[in-house]
C-alpha positions as CSV (number, residue, x, y, z in Angstrom):
1,M,51.1,-26.4,-67.4
2,Q,48.2,-27.9,-65.4
3,I,47.5,-30.9,-63.2
4,S,46.0,-33.8,-65.2
5,H,45.8,-36.6,-62.8
6,V,45.8,-37.2,-59.0
7,K,46.4,-40.5,-57.2
8,L,45.9,-41.0,-53.5
9,K,46.6,-43.8,-51.0
10,N,45.8,-43.6,-47.3
11,W,45.1,-39.9,-47.6
12,R,42.6,-38.9,-45.0
13,N,39.4,-40.8,-45.9
14,F,40.7,-41.9,-49.3
15,L,42.1,-45.5,-48.9
16,S,42.8,-45.7,-52.6
17,A,41.5,-43.2,-55.2
18,E,42.5,-41.4,-58.4
19,A,41.0,-38.8,-60.7
20,D,41.6,-37.0,-63.9
21,L,41.4,-33.2,-63.9
22,G,40.6,-30.7,-66.6
23,T,40.9,-26.9,-66.7
24,V,37.7,-26.2,-64.6
25,N,36.6,-29.0,-62.3
26,Y,33.5,-29.4,-60.1
27,V,33.6,-31.8,-57.1
28,I,30.3,-33.0,-55.7
29,G,29.2,-35.3,-52.9
30,P,27.3,-35.4,-49.6
31,N,28.4,-33.6,-46.4
32,A,31.5,-35.2,-44.8
33,S,32.2,-37.3,-47.9
34,G,35.7,-35.8,-48.4
35,K,35.4,-32.9,-50.8
36,S,37.5,-30.6,-48.5
37,N,40.0,-33.4,-47.9
38,F,40.4,-33.7,-51.7
39,L,41.2,-30.0,-51.9
40,D,43.6,-30.3,-49.0
41,V,45.9,-32.5,-51.2
42,F,46.8,-29.3,-53.1
43,R,46.9,-27.1,-50.0
44,F,49.2,-29.7,-48.3
45,L,51.7,-29.7,-51.2
46,R,51.5,-25.9,-51.3
47,D,52.5,-25.8,-47.6
48,V,55.3,-28.2,-48.2
49,A,56.7,-26.2,-51.1
50,R,56.1,-22.7,-49.7
51,P,59.4,-20.7,-50.0
52,E,58.8,-18.6,-46.9
53,G,59.0,-21.6,-44.6
54,G,56.9,-24.6,-43.6
55,G,58.0,-27.8,-45.2
56,L,56.9,-31.3,-44.6
57,Q,57.1,-31.4,-40.8
58,K,55.1,-28.2,-40.4
59,A,52.5,-29.1,-43.0
60,I,51.8,-32.3,-41.2
61,A,51.9,-30.8,-37.7
62,D,49.4,-28.1,-38.8
63,R,47.0,-30.9,-39.7
64,G,47.3,-32.7,-36.3
65,G,50.1,-35.1,-37.1
66,L,50.5,-38.1,-39.5
67,P,47.9,-40.2,-37.7
68,K,45.2,-37.6,-38.5
69,L,46.3,-37.6,-42.2
70,R,46.4,-41.4,-42.5
71,C,43.2,-43.1,-43.5
72,L,41.6,-45.0,-40.7
73,H,41.1,-48.0,-42.9
74,A,44.9,-48.3,-43.6
75,R,46.0,-51.6,-42.0
76,R,49.1,-53.4,-43.3
77,D,50.2,-50.7,-45.7
78,T,50.4,-47.5,-43.6
79,E,52.2,-45.3,-46.2
80,V,50.4,-42.0,-47.1
81,F,51.0,-41.6,-50.8
82,L,50.3,-38.8,-53.2
83,E,51.0,-38.7,-57.0
84,I,50.4,-35.6,-59.1
85,Q,50.7,-35.6,-62.9
86,W,50.9,-32.5,-65.1
87,V,50.5,-31.9,-68.8
88,S,52.1,-29.0,-70.7
89,E,48.8,-28.1,-72.4
90,A,45.2,-29.1,-71.8
91,G,44.3,-32.1,-73.8
92,D,47.9,-33.6,-74.0
93,S,47.8,-37.4,-73.8
94,R,51.1,-37.9,-71.9
95,P,52.2,-36.3,-68.7
96,A,55.0,-33.7,-68.9
97,W,55.9,-34.2,-65.2
98,I,55.0,-36.7,-62.4
99,Y,55.6,-36.1,-58.7
100,R,55.3,-38.9,-56.2
101,L,55.6,-38.6,-52.4
102,G,55.2,-41.4,-49.8
103,I,55.2,-40.6,-46.1
104,K,55.6,-42.9,-43.1
105,S,56.3,-42.5,-39.4
106,E,59.9,-43.3,-38.4
107,G,58.4,-45.6,-35.7
108,A,60.9,-44.9,-32.9
109,G,62.3,-42.0,-30.9
110,A,60.5,-38.8,-31.8
111,N,58.2,-40.8,-34.1
112,R,58.5,-38.0,-36.7
113,P,57.0,-38.2,-40.2
114,R,59.6,-39.3,-42.8
115,V,59.8,-39.4,-46.5
116,A,59.4,-43.1,-47.4
117,R,59.9,-42.3,-51.1
118,E,60.0,-39.3,-53.4
119,E,60.2,-39.4,-57.1
120,V,60.1,-36.9,-60.0
121,L,59.7,-38.0,-63.6
122,K,59.9,-35.8,-66.7
123,L,58.9,-36.3,-70.4
124,V,62.0,-35.6,-72.5
125,D,62.1,-36.3,-76.2
126,G,59.0,-38.5,-76.0
127,K,60.4,-40.6,-73.1
128,I,59.7,-40.5,-69.4
129,V,63.0,-40.0,-67.5
130,S,63.8,-40.0,-63.8
131,V,64.9,-36.6,-62.4
132,L,64.8,-37.6,-58.7
133,K,64.5,-40.9,-56.9
134,R,64.7,-41.1,-53.1
135,P,66.1,-42.5,-50.9
136,D,69.4,-42.1,-52.7
137,T,73.0,-42.5,-51.6
138,H,72.9,-39.2,-49.7
139,D,69.8,-40.2,-47.8
140,K,71.3,-43.6,-46.9
141,S,74.4,-41.9,-45.5
142,D,72.4,-39.3,-43.6
143,P,68.9,-40.6,-42.6
144,E,68.0,-37.1,-41.2
145,L,67.6,-35.9,-44.8
146,M,64.5,-38.1,-45.0
147,T,62.6,-35.8,-42.6
148,Q,62.4,-33.2,-45.5
149,T,61.2,-33.5,-49.0
150,A,63.4,-32.4,-51.9
151,L,60.5,-30.3,-53.0
152,E,61.0,-27.8,-50.2
153,Q,64.8,-27.5,-50.6
154,I,66.1,-24.9,-53.0
155,Q,69.3,-26.9,-53.8
156,A,67.6,-30.2,-54.1
157,N,64.7,-29.0,-56.3
158,K,66.8,-27.3,-59.0
159,G,65.9,-29.8,-61.7
160,F,62.2,-29.5,-61.0
161,R,61.8,-26.1,-59.4
162,E,58.8,-25.2,-61.6
163,L,56.8,-28.0,-59.8
164,A,57.7,-26.5,-56.4
165,E,56.7,-23.0,-57.7
166,H,53.4,-24.4,-59.1
167,F,52.5,-26.0,-55.8
168,A,53.6,-23.0,-53.7
169,S,51.4,-20.6,-55.8
170,T,48.2,-22.5,-55.2
171,T,45.4,-20.1,-54.1
172,Y,42.6,-21.2,-51.7
173,L,40.1,-19.0,-49.9
174,H,36.8,-20.0,-48.2
175,L,35.8,-16.6,-46.9
176,V,34.0,-16.5,-43.5
177,P,32.4,-13.1,-43.6
178,Q,32.3,-12.8,-39.8
179,L,36.1,-13.1,-39.6
180,L,36.6,-10.4,-42.1
181,R,33.9,-8.1,-40.6
182,F,34.9,-8.5,-37.0
183,G,38.6,-9.5,-37.4
184,D,39.9,-6.7,-35.2
185,S,37.3,-7.4,-32.4
186,I,37.9,-11.2,-32.5
187,G,41.7,-10.7,-32.3
188,G,44.0,-13.8,-32.1
189,N,46.5,-15.1,-34.5
190,K,45.6,-15.4,-38.2
191,L,46.4,-18.7,-39.8
192,E,49.5,-18.3,-42.1
193,S,47.7,-19.1,-45.3
194,D,44.6,-17.3,-44.2
195,P,42.1,-19.8,-45.6
196,F,39.1,-18.1,-44.1
197,G,39.8,-14.5,-45.2
198,Q,40.5,-12.8,-41.9
199,A,43.4,-11.0,-43.6
200,F,41.7,-10.5,-47.0
201,L,41.9,-6.7,-46.6
202,E,45.6,-6.9,-46.1
203,R,45.8,-9.0,-49.2
204,V,44.0,-6.3,-51.1
205,A,46.3,-3.7,-49.5
206,K,49.5,-5.5,-50.6
207,T,48.4,-5.4,-54.2
208,G,50.0,-2.7,-56.3
209,E,47.8,0.4,-56.6
210,K,47.4,0.2,-60.4
211,A,46.4,-3.5,-60.3
212,R,44.2,-3.0,-57.3
213,Q,42.3,-0.1,-58.9
214,S,41.9,-2.1,-62.1
215,R,40.4,-5.1,-60.3
216,L,38.1,-2.9,-58.2
217,T,36.8,-1.2,-61.4
218,R,35.9,-4.6,-62.8
219,I,34.4,-5.7,-59.5
220,K,32.3,-2.5,-59.5
221,K,30.9,-3.3,-62.9
222,A,30.0,-6.9,-61.9
223,L,28.5,-5.9,-58.5
224,A,26.3,-3.3,-60.2
225,K,24.6,-6.1,-62.1
226,A,24.2,-8.3,-59.1
227,I,23.3,-6.1,-56.1
228,P,20.4,-3.7,-56.1
229,Q,21.2,0.1,-55.6
230,F,25.0,-0.7,-55.7
231,E,27.0,2.2,-57.2
232,D,30.7,2.1,-56.3
233,I,33.5,0.4,-54.4
234,R,36.7,1.8,-53.1
235,F,39.8,1.0,-51.0
236,I,40.8,3.3,-48.2
237,R,43.0,3.3,-45.1
238,D,41.8,4.4,-41.7
239,E,43.1,7.9,-40.9
240,N,43.7,7.0,-37.2
241,N,45.4,3.5,-37.4
242,G,46.2,3.0,-41.1
243,R,44.1,-0.2,-41.3
244,P,42.8,-1.1,-44.8
245,H,39.1,-1.0,-45.5
246,L,36.8,-1.6,-48.5
247,E,33.8,0.7,-48.8
248,A,30.8,0.2,-51.0
249,K,28.4,3.0,-52.0
250,Y,24.7,2.6,-52.5
251,S,22.2,5.0,-54.0
252,H,20.6,7.2,-51.4
253,H,18.6,10.5,-51.3
254,R,21.5,12.1,-49.2
255,P,24.6,12.4,-51.5
256,H,27.2,11.3,-48.8
257,A,25.1,8.8,-46.9
258,G,25.6,5.8,-49.1
259,W,29.2,4.6,-48.3
260,Q,29.4,1.5,-46.1
261,R,32.5,-0.3,-44.8
262,E,32.9,-4.0,-44.8
263,D,31.5,-4.4,-41.3
264,Q,28.1,-3.1,-42.7
265,L,28.1,-5.2,-45.8
266,S,26.1,-8.4,-46.2
267,D,27.7,-11.9,-46.1
268,G,26.8,-12.3,-49.7
269,T,28.3,-9.1,-50.8
270,L,31.6,-9.8,-48.9
271,R,31.8,-13.3,-50.4
272,L,31.1,-12.0,-53.9
273,I,33.8,-9.4,-53.6
274,A,36.3,-12.0,-52.4
275,L,35.3,-14.4,-55.2
276,F,35.7,-11.8,-57.9
277,W,39.1,-10.7,-56.5
278,L,40.4,-14.3,-56.4
279,L,39.3,-15.0,-59.9
280,M,41.4,-12.1,-61.1
281,E,44.4,-12.8,-58.9
282,G,47.2,-14.5,-60.8
283,E,47.3,-17.6,-62.9
284,S,47.9,-20.3,-60.3
285,L,45.7,-23.2,-59.4
286,L,42.6,-21.8,-57.7
287,L,40.6,-23.8,-55.1
288,L,37.0,-22.6,-54.4
289,E,35.1,-24.2,-51.7
290,E,31.3,-23.9,-51.9
291,P,31.3,-20.5,-53.6
292,E,27.5,-20.5,-53.6
293,L,27.2,-19.8,-49.9
294,S,25.2,-16.7,-49.0
295,L,24.6,-15.8,-52.7
296,D,21.4,-15.3,-54.5
297,E,20.4,-18.3,-56.6
298,E,20.5,-16.4,-59.9
299,I,24.0,-15.2,-59.2
300,V,25.0,-18.8,-58.4
301,R,23.4,-20.0,-61.6
302,N,25.8,-17.7,-63.6
303,L,29.0,-18.5,-61.7
304,P,30.1,-21.4,-63.9
305,R,30.0,-19.1,-67.0
306,L,32.0,-16.4,-65.1
307,I,34.5,-19.0,-63.9
308,D,34.9,-20.5,-67.4
309,R,35.5,-17.1,-68.9
310,V,38.1,-16.2,-66.3
311,S,39.9,-19.5,-66.8
312,R,40.4,-18.6,-70.5
313,S,41.2,-14.9,-70.0
314,T,44.8,-15.2,-68.7
315,K,47.4,-14.1,-71.3
316,K,49.9,-17.0,-70.8
317,R,47.7,-20.0,-70.2
318,Q,44.3,-21.2,-69.0
319,R,43.9,-21.0,-65.2
320,Q,43.1,-24.3,-63.6
321,I,40.2,-24.1,-61.1
322,V,38.7,-26.8,-58.7
323,V,35.3,-26.0,-57.2
324,T,33.4,-28.0,-54.5
325,T,29.7,-27.5,-54.5
326,H,26.3,-28.8,-53.3
327,S,24.3,-26.3,-55.4
328,Q,21.7,-27.3,-57.9
329,A,21.5,-23.8,-59.3
330,L,25.3,-23.8,-60.0
331,L,25.2,-27.3,-61.7
332,D,22.2,-26.3,-63.8
333,N,24.5,-24.1,-65.9
334,S,25.3,-25.4,-69.5
335,A,28.8,-23.9,-69.3
336,I,29.9,-26.8,-67.1
337,D,31.8,-29.6,-69.0
338,G,30.4,-32.8,-67.6
339,R,33.7,-34.6,-68.2
340,W,35.3,-32.7,-65.4
341,I,32.8,-33.3,-62.6
342,L,34.1,-35.6,-59.9
343,R,31.7,-37.4,-57.7
344,I,32.9,-38.3,-54.2
345,E,31.2,-41.0,-52.4
346,R,31.7,-42.9,-49.1
347,V,31.9,-46.7,-49.4
348,H,32.4,-49.5,-47.0
349,E,36.1,-48.7,-46.5
350,G,37.1,-45.1,-47.3
351,T,35.9,-42.9,-50.1
352,N,35.7,-43.3,-53.9
353,I,36.2,-40.6,-56.6
354,S,34.4,-41.3,-59.9
355,A,33.8,-39.5,-63.1
356,P,30.5,-39.5,-64.9
357,T,29.7,-42.7,-66.9
358,V,29.4,-42.8,-70.6
359,E,25.6,-42.8,-70.3
360,E,25.6,-39.8,-68.0
361,L,27.8,-37.9,-70.3
362,E,25.5,-38.6,-73.2
363,L,22.5,-37.4,-71.2
364,M,24.4,-34.1,-70.4
365,R,25.4,-33.7,-74.1
366,S,21.7,-34.1,-75.0
367,G,20.8,-31.0,-73.0
368,I,20.0,-32.4,-69.5
369,S,21.9,-30.5,-66.9
370,A,24.6,-31.9,-64.6
371,A,22.3,-31.0,-61.7
372,E,19.6,-33.4,-63.0
373,V,21.9,-36.2,-64.0
374,L,24.5,-36.3,-61.2
375,L,23.4,-34.3,-58.2
376,P,20.6,-36.7,-57.0
377,Q,23.3,-39.4,-56.6
378,A,25.4,-37.0,-54.6
379,H,22.7,-36.4,-51.9
380,P,22.9,-38.4,-48.6
381,K,20.7,-41.5,-48.6
382,G,17.6,-41.4,-46.4
383,V,17.7,-37.7,-45.9
384,G,13.9,-37.6,-46.7
385,S,13.2,-39.5,-43.5
386,M,15.4,-37.2,-41.3
387,A,13.6,-36.2,-38.1
388,L,14.1,-35.1,-34.5
389,I,12.3,-37.6,-32.1
């Protein structure tokens, strides 16, 4: 099962937008156009559905409240609305599931966010049938129920729990190497979902020993091709405080002088290790934000082929991946299917999402890369005249 279509209304900078998704998707656009906000649709629904706590109220509070989520261009219609459609198999023409969520402020008292509408539809014997439609009679008799989604309630989501589990398993990581390298020195609380990788080592440590060693062996082989003089990688715990560490070994004339811990590794090496790890971790929806940062251009050029291979390597189903990028080297790769490139562009009111035109797809099929066809239109206008006066 994978997400096939997304529809947004009044979500952050998207006044009204929708997009089709495939198995591996690339999102392009200028800085501040809304690429991260698009990924946050899936992170938000993950936070709502997360079984270990959270829910609608916390997911909205963590983002600064409903006014911060609502598009500034929303005027008469202030409902924030999300619709997600799934297909059972890539290429299916009809959705197997549809989830819709509308959110509004209660407008009085505590002014809390409330569920304005929530609906689940399912394809059964060739027909779309309603599994859930709110508000229902229970909601009308107890309005407090509308402060929570059915998605986050175990009793309420029984008929569509696989959707809640799909949302809750979404993986996102935009590793900030400095947070990983100096996490103990920086201190402070880690964000619960750890989007910036401060607790990446704890994530590795929680993985079963057999699976962890298997992944590190595969990472070792990949890093040996990408990093000069790299020889080995291992997981250890500090003898004094038990903290987890990753160590990499480089060739050296002294036999025991080549091991380096994560605080000695380059930004590119740390990001590459985290990227490889995530690509092997599970079968859930994977969100990658600008994976090209700090990486050598030739490594970046080969990432799409690696990502495509990983998406097809899972035993049960293809893994769905959404990647945001600015990189020409990455988009030069012929492994990218031009149908699943989304172009995000600011317009007079809000932001549009568009797929390549028929003409653009024909150019890419003829051998011209996505970087040449699409990326020039994703650059900010007038950047050539940028100057400090």
